[in-house]
C-alpha positions, 0 to 999 in steps of 0.5 A: 471484521470477520473472525478467524474461525468463521473465515476458515470454515467459509474458505474450506466450504468453497473448496468444493467449488473447484472440481479438483486441484487441476480444474480449469478456471476462466476469469471474466473480469471487467475493469474495476469501477473508477467511481468514488467508493466513499460517500463523502459529504464535503472536503472536511470529511474527506480529509478526516477519512484520509487521516483516519485511514493513514492512522489505521494503516500506520497502526498495522504497519507498526504492529503487523498481525498475521493470520494463523498458521524487459521493461513494461509500463502500465497506467497508474490511477489515483483514488479518492479513498487514498490508493493508487491502482494498476491493471493486471491480467491473469488466466488463460485466456487473460482477463484484466482487473484493477489492483491497489499498488502497495509497497507495504505488503507482499501478497497479490490477491484478487476478488474470486468466485461467484460467492465473493463477499465484501463487507463494508465496501460502500456498495449495495444492490441499490447503489448506483455504483456497480458491484465488484466483478470477481474472478469466476473459477472453473474456466482458466486452463492455467489455474490450479490450487496450490498444495500444502507442501508447495513452498509458495504456501509458506510464502502467502502465510509468511510462516512454515506450514505443518502439512502433516497435522490432522485436520479436524474440519476437512481432510483436504488440509492434508493436500492443499494449502490452508486458507489464508487471512491477510490483515491490513490497517483498513480491513482484511481478506480471506481466501485460497492460494492459486497458481496462475499465469500473469500477463503483462504487455507481452510478458507471461509469467506462469505459476504465479502465486496469487490469492483467490479471496472469497471474503473481504472487509473494507477492501474495495479492490484486490491488492498487488503487494510490491514489498520485499517478500517472496510472494510480491510482484517484483520478487516473483517477476525477478524485477531489477527495479520498478518506478512510478510517478504519483499524480497530484491528489485531488480527492477524486476518481479521475478515469481520464488521467493516469501516470505510469508504473514501470517494471524493469525485467532486464537481467543485466545491470551496469550499476549506472544511475538513472539521469537526474535522480538522487539516491539513498541506500535502503537500510537493512530491515530488522529481523524480529520474531513474530514480526515478519512483515518488518522484512517486507518494508522498504526502510530509508536512512533519514538523517534529519528534517528542516523547516524553513532551514531550521533543524527540527530536533527529534529523538534519533531512535525514531529515524533509525530502526533498532534490533527490536524493530522499533523506529526507522523510516519506511516508504509506503504507497498504501499510506496517504498522509505521512505518519510520525511517532508523537515524539517526532511529530510534536517538534515538527508541528511546533516548528511550523507553528513557531515560524508561521506568524502571518496566519491565524491558527484554526483549532476548531477545524483541526478537531473536525479534520483530524489534521494539525496545525491548520491556518486561516489563509483566506485573506492572503493574496499569496500564501507562503509557508516555510520549506520542508526539506528531508535529508537522507543517508548518502547525501540525497535531500529533497525539498517538498513542494508546499502542496505536498505537505499542506492541504488547501481546503475550500474556505481558505484553510490550510493544514499540515498533512502529516499525522500522529496517533495518541497511543504509543505503538512499536514499529517504524517511527515514520511512514512516508506516505503517498501524499508527500510523494505526489509529482515525484518520480520514484525508483526502487533499484532492487539490484543495487539496494537504493531508492532514487527520486526527483521532482517531476510533473507526473502525466 
């Protein structure tokens, strides 16, 4: 993890790479390598990594930190490290690279400049995996550095920027947007705000705010923020809705299989619901001072949860956001395993343990994987677990397929893929992760402030 002070100095020094504000930059980018970025030894380690990543992501979403001061379709790929990626093209002429789709953040950024450095990104000069190909400045006719007084400068910093203050390091801060630092649960990235042209299957969007990151940690690819903030891809494109279907996760990187992310740019809307989808309205986001990220999340009204038809009693304060921003349920494509506050998770876990009597619990595997409860199903010809059903505001409910809430690991072990942390952290009480949304068509109807979904075999 880099320090704030050293990162800012590094970014400031890179301003010299741009001949001036209006200099040209070409982006000779190649497709992000679909190779495994994490050298796992076995499935136990994979599960443990995803548990750790989900918990780190949950800590960030619950306690976000900020640095100082027409319809088009694109493929959606799954990755062993827990994310789903899409390809986007920037620049004139346009070049393409991969971004992790993230509904829990709102900034779009890519690796940038020939001096780009990524710490702890699982590659080295001797690695068999190719290095990340960064955005190279100075050749795209549509790329410009954003000025400090440009409103988009405040977008990327999620706060108002004082452009009149003296700059003790470099007087450029009086003219250009200060370098940004974005903190995620699993890492960080630092860079400079650019205005660039985004190309999406025949659609061109000039003056698109994008981050040119020069230094990152634990971030193996750029990120496309799909949250509610003004800098997100849906906000900048003025999307009425977007939807996706997440491929079933097999803890690998399959370049031959992908599903679709659909972006709806129609300006007119009849309010008609998509056939076969059930809807739940988005819940109003809490406004909390110094927690601007809460306004970026997609909050849902989860009324109750049942296991095997039995209502799981859990404190309602964890299902509904309070004025202080604590509690509530959000949906996040960047989280792998659903996170629940301990006071909500324990009743759920206990109910599964109470109802599952045909299989012996394996606590030693729980210590290795980080998941619990886990059961030995090696002697079972057919495996049966209690149904997990979620009931949402507006009458929508969904019964999850068993493979969406239990992971079946080699050796005849099955574990519940919902996690909790040992510490009590403020923020959302539940984060609905991508593992639980596999093989579901999910629609974010932004015009009508609602989420629609249906079970569907993604392809």
